[in-house]
C-alpha positions in Angstrom: -36.6 15.3 10.3 -34.1 14.0 7.2 -34.6 10.1 6.8 -32.0 8.4 5.3 -32.7 4.6 4.0 -29.8 1.7 4.5 -30.2 -1.9 3.1 -27.9 -5.0 4.0 -27.6 -7.7 6.6 -25.8 -8.1 10.1 -22.3 -9.2 8.4 -22.6 -5.0 7.0 -23.1 -3.4 10.5 -19.5 -2.0 11.3 -19.6 -0.2 8.0 -23.4 1.3 8.0 -22.4 2.4 11.7 -19.4 4.2 10.5 -21.6 5.4 7.8 -24.0 6.7 10.2 -21.5 8.6 13.0 -20.4 10.3 10.3 -24.3 11.3 9.1 -24.8 12.5 12.8 -21.1 13.9 13.3 -22.1 16.8 10.1 -25.6 17.7 11.1 -27.7 19.0 13.9 -31.2 17.7 12.3 -33.2 15.0 13.5 -32.4 11.9 11.6 -34.6 8.9 11.2 -32.6 5.6 9.8 -34.5 3.1 8.5 -32.6 -0.3 8.0 -34.5 -2.8 5.5 -33.2 -6.1 6.3 -34.1 -9.9 5.6 -32.9 -12.9 6.7 -32.0 -15.2 4.1 -30.0 -18.1 6.5 -31.0 -21.0 5.1 -29.9 -20.3 1.5 -26.7 -18.0 3.0 -25.6 -18.3 6.9 -24.2 -15.0 6.7 -27.4 -13.8 5.0 -28.7 -12.7 9.0 -30.8 -9.6 9.5 -29.8 -6.6 11.6 -30.4 -7.1 15.3 -32.7 -5.5 17.6 -29.6 -4.4 19.9 -27.7 -3.0 16.8 -30.7 -1.2 15.7 -30.4 0.2 19.5 -27.1 1.1 19.4 -27.7 3.0 16.5 -30.1 5.1 18.2 -28.1 5.3 21.3 -25.7 7.2 19.2 -27.5 9.1 17.0 -29.7 10.8 20.0 -26.2 11.8 21.6 -26.4 14.2 18.9 -30.0 15.0 18.5 -32.7 13.4 21.3 -35.4 13.2 18.7 -33.4 11.2 16.0 -33.8 7.3 15.9 -32.9 4.1 13.6 -35.7 1.9 12.7 -35.6 -1.6 11.6 -38.1 -2.9 8.5 -37.7 -6.5 7.9 -38.4 -7.3 4.2 -37.6 -10.8 4.4 -41.4 -11.9 3.0 -41.6 -9.2 0.4 -38.4 -10.3 -0.9 -39.2 -13.5 -1.1 -42.9 -12.8 -2.8 -41.2 -9.9 -5.7 -37.5 -10.7 -6.3 -36.4 -14.4 -4.7 -35.7 -17.1 -8.2 -35.2 -13.5 -10.1 -32.5 -13.6 -12.4 -30.2 -11.6 -10.9 -30.9 -12.8 -7.1 -27.3 -14.5 -7.8 -24.9 -11.8 -9.0 -21.9 -10.0 -8.0 -23.5 -8.0 -5.2 -25.6 -9.6 -2.5 -29.3 -10.1 -3.1 -29.8 -6.6 -0.2 -28.7 -4.2 -2.7 -32.3 -4.9 -4.3 -34.2 -4.0 -1.1 -34.2 -1.0 -2.0 -36.9 -1.7 -4.8 -39.4 -2.5 -2.3 -39.9 0.8 -1.3 -43.7 1.1 -2.5 -44.5 -1.6 -0.5 -43.3 0.1 3.1 -45.7 2.9 4.6 -43.0 3.7 7.3 -41.0 5.6 5.0 -42.1 9.1 4.0 -42.3 10.8 0.2 -39.3 12.3 -0.4 -36.1 10.3 1.5 -32.3 9.8 1.0 -30.6 6.4 0.2 -27.5 5.6 1.0 -25.2 2.2 0.0 -23.6 1.0 3.7 -20.2 1.9 1.9 -20.6 5.2 2.0 -19.5 8.0 4.9 -20.6 11.8 5.0 -18.2 14.6 5.2 -20.4 17.8 5.8 -24.1 17.9 6.1 -26.4 15.8 4.8 -29.0 18.5 5.1 -27.4 19.8 1.2 -28.3 16.8 -0.4 -31.7 16.4 1.4 -32.6 19.8 0.5 -33.0 19.9 -3.4 -36.0 19.9 -4.9 -37.1 16.9 -6.8 -40.7 17.3 -7.0 -40.4 16.6 -11.1 -37.9 14.1 -10.4 -38.2 10.0 -9.6 -34.1 10.6 -8.4 -31.8 12.6 -8.4 -28.3 11.0 -8.6 -24.5 11.3 -9.6 -22.9 10.1 -13.0 -21.7 6.7 -12.3 -17.3 7.9 -12.8 -16.3 4.9 -15.2 -19.6 3.7 -16.5 -20.2 7.4 -17.8 -17.2 6.4 -20.0 -18.0 2.7 -20.8 -21.5 2.6 -20.5 -23.2 5.8 -21.2 -22.4 9.4 -20.5 -25.5 9.8 -18.6 -25.2 6.3 -16.6 -25.3 7.1 -13.2 -24.1 5.3 -9.5 -26.9 4.3 -7.2 -25.1 4.1 -4.2 -26.4 7.6 -3.4 -30.0 8.6 -4.3 -32.4 11.0 -3.1 -36.1 9.6 -4.0 -39.1 10.8 -5.0 -41.2 7.9 -3.7 -44.5 9.5 -4.4 -43.7 10.0 -7.5 -42.3 6.9 -8.5 -45.6 4.8 -6.7 -47.6 6.9 -9.3 -45.7 6.3 -12.3 -45.1 2.6 -11.4 -41.4 3.2 -11.3 -40.6 0.3 -8.8 -42.6 -1.9 -10.4 -40.8 -1.2 -14.1 -37.7 -1.7 -12.5 -38.4 -5.0 -10.2 -39.6 -7.1 -13.1 -36.2 -5.7 -15.6 -34.3 -7.2 -12.5 -36.3 -10.5 -12.2 -36.2 -11.1 -16.1 -32.9 -9.6 -17.4 -29.7 -11.1 -16.2 -27.4 -7.8 -15.9 -23.9 -7.1 -14.3 -25.1 -4.5 -12.5 -28.8 -5.4 -12.1 -30.8 -2.9 -10.0 -28.5 0.3 -10.6 -29.0 -0.9 -14.9 -32.4 -0.6 -14.2 -33.0 2.5 -12.1 -31.2 4.2 -14.8 -33.7 3.3 -17.6 -36.6 4.1 -15.7 -36.3 6.9 -13.4 -36.5 10.4 -14.5 -33.2 11.5 -13.5 -31.7 15.1 -11.9 -28.0 15.2 -12.3 -26.3 16.3 -9.1 -22.5 17.3 -9.1 -19.9 14.6 -7.7 -20.1 15.8 -4.6 -23.2 14.4 -3.7 -21.2 11.1 -4.4 -17.7 11.3 -4.9 -16.4 8.1 -6.0 -12.7 9.2 -6.2 -10.7 11.5 -4.1 -12.4 13.8 -1.3 -12.7 17.4 -2.1 -12.8 20.3 0.2 -17.4 20.4 -0.9 -17.8 17.0 -0.7 -20.6 15.4 0.7 -20.7 12.3 0.5 -17.9 9.9 0.5 -18.1 6.6 -1.6 -16.2 3.8 -0.9 -16.3 2.1 -4.2 -14.6 0.1 -7.0 -12.4 2.1 -8.9 -9.6 1.9 -11.2 -5.9 3.0 -11.4 -4.3 3.0 -14.9 -0.8 2.5 -15.4 1.3 3.3 -18.8 1.0 2.0 -21.6 -1.7 -0.4 -21.0 -1.6 -1.7 -17.3 -4.8 -1.0 -14.5 -5.8 -2.2 -11.3 -9.3 -2.4 -10.0 -9.5 -1.6 -6.4 -12.4 -2.4 -4.3 -11.3 -0.6 -0.6 -14.4 -0.1 1.9 -14.0 2.6 4.9 -14.1 -0.2 7.4 -10.8 -1.8 5.8 -8.9 1.3 8.1 -5.0 0.0 6.7 -6.1 -0.3 3.3 -8.0 3.7 3.3 -5.0 5.0 5.1 -1.9 3.6 3.3 -4.0 3.4 -0.2 -6.5 6.0 -0.6 -4.7 8.6 2.1 -7.8 9.2 3.7 -7.5 9.9 7.7 -10.8 12.0 8.2 -12.6 9.5 9.7 -9.9 8.1 12.0 -12.3 9.4 15.1 -14.8 7.3 14.2 -12.4 4.7 14.3 -11.5 5.0 17.5 -15.6 5.2 18.6 -16.0 2.3 16.8 -13.3 0.6 18.9 -14.9 1.6 21.8 -18.3 0.3 20.8 -16.5 -3.0 20.1 -15.3 -3.0 23.8 -18.8 -1.6 25.4 -21.3 -3.8 23.2 -19.9 -6.9 21.7 -22.8 -8.6 21.3 -23.3 -5.9 18.2 -20.4 -7.0 15.9 -20.8 -10.4 16.2 -21.4 -12.0 12.5 
């Protein structure tokens, strides 16, 4: 069984669904998808937890490929309020849902070793290639951030794809150190920067978190921010997600997920309640 953790809210469901479908497409392994979510709708009406119907739909899709696969919802609203709400990075350029993975040590449902994926990722080949990597002597296995390795430091990693040794991170207090830094110090990329600071990292090749063009050996494509430079001094920052289909086609020239797009369109008709935001 390959355990894979995501975090997000109801508005992210379409991207989350697409990623899960891509995971199932390329592996025959049993998958257990953990969806960390919370309800902060009193603060922001868009901050709603995933619904049970959405999780059931994920399980239905997963079991078409492997009858033992499943999706599990974990509501961490109270944990977030206790440990992270009110911190200096609660409101920043990212939603607070990005920080839910920092609560993993309090969740007995999660196994000692698991993959974490951002919802703006898509699988391009068997995710087992990532899960089988040995991280016994590391907190996490990560890929360097495409731009951060130049602008921040050569060893700076992107946290959108993580292979986590939860057992080690719990034992050495890594989660607590990361949460304390995120709570007390204002940062541009808070949880990513804190994970870089406190985790003992195993560096992985870009094929496990491809932040630019998909290659023949790419395992995970990350639809994160990018920069295109124009001579002599111009540049353009783009941030195209996999659910922005027209931009994916026209700007990124990616067509390999069109079968998934077609299936999602069918699901929107058969399960409209799952796509309400």
